[in-house]
N, C-alpha and C positions, 0 to 999 in steps of 0.2 A: 504496499501499499503507498503510495503516496499524498503527506499533508501535506497541503500549501497556505503560507495566507494570505489575503487577498483582501485589499488593499479598495475595499467596497465603494468608497468615493472616486478616488482617476482611474476604476476602475483594470491596476497593476497588479501580476503576481508583489508578493512584495519578501517571501524565500520560499524554500523548498523543504518538507524532513521528511524521515524515518519515522518517525511516532506522534505519536501525539504531544504522548509529552513535551519530547523539546519542539514542536509547535506551539504550543501554549507558552513556553521560555518563550519562547521567539512576541506571540502579541504583547506580549507584555513589559518585554525588554523594551518594543518597540516605541511603545503606548508612554512607557517613559520617557524614551528618549523627544517625542514627536513632544511631549507634556516639559521639557528641558529644554528645547526647543527654540518655544514657542509662548509659551506661560501655565499657568494652574491652567488655565479653566481650555485649554485648548487638548482637541484630536485628531486622530482619525478612523472612522471606522471601518473594522478590519473584521472578519468572518475567515475559518480555517474552514480550508473545502477535503474531503478526501476523494482522488483522485475525479478533483475537476466538479463533485458533487454533492454536494451540502450532506455536511454526519447524519446518521444517523438518530435514534434517542437513544440506541444506549453509547455512541460516542459521544455524544452531545452531553451524555451523563458522568461518563467516564473525563472527561476536556474541564467540566463545573468544578469533579471531587479535583484533581489533580491542582487548579489553579489556584481555591480555595487551603487548597492543601500546603502549596505557597505560597499564601500570602500572610499563613499565622503560623513559618516556618514547618510544621510537619513535614517537610523536602527542601533540598536547600538551592534556594534561586541562585 
């Protein structure tokens, strides 16, 4: 499987990953970089795609769990 971090505002690919965990980490990192460069209230909407399609329910739940674990410190960022 190939996970793609897709910029939904500009319609481009930000990065490509082999696991959903690395895609979630990239999404968080990209968000921090945008805020650092353009101010705390700025953002660029992104979406993680699996083989070019939206994540199914199980993958979405997994991605949210990974994001929660990273943000709470249970997984090292």
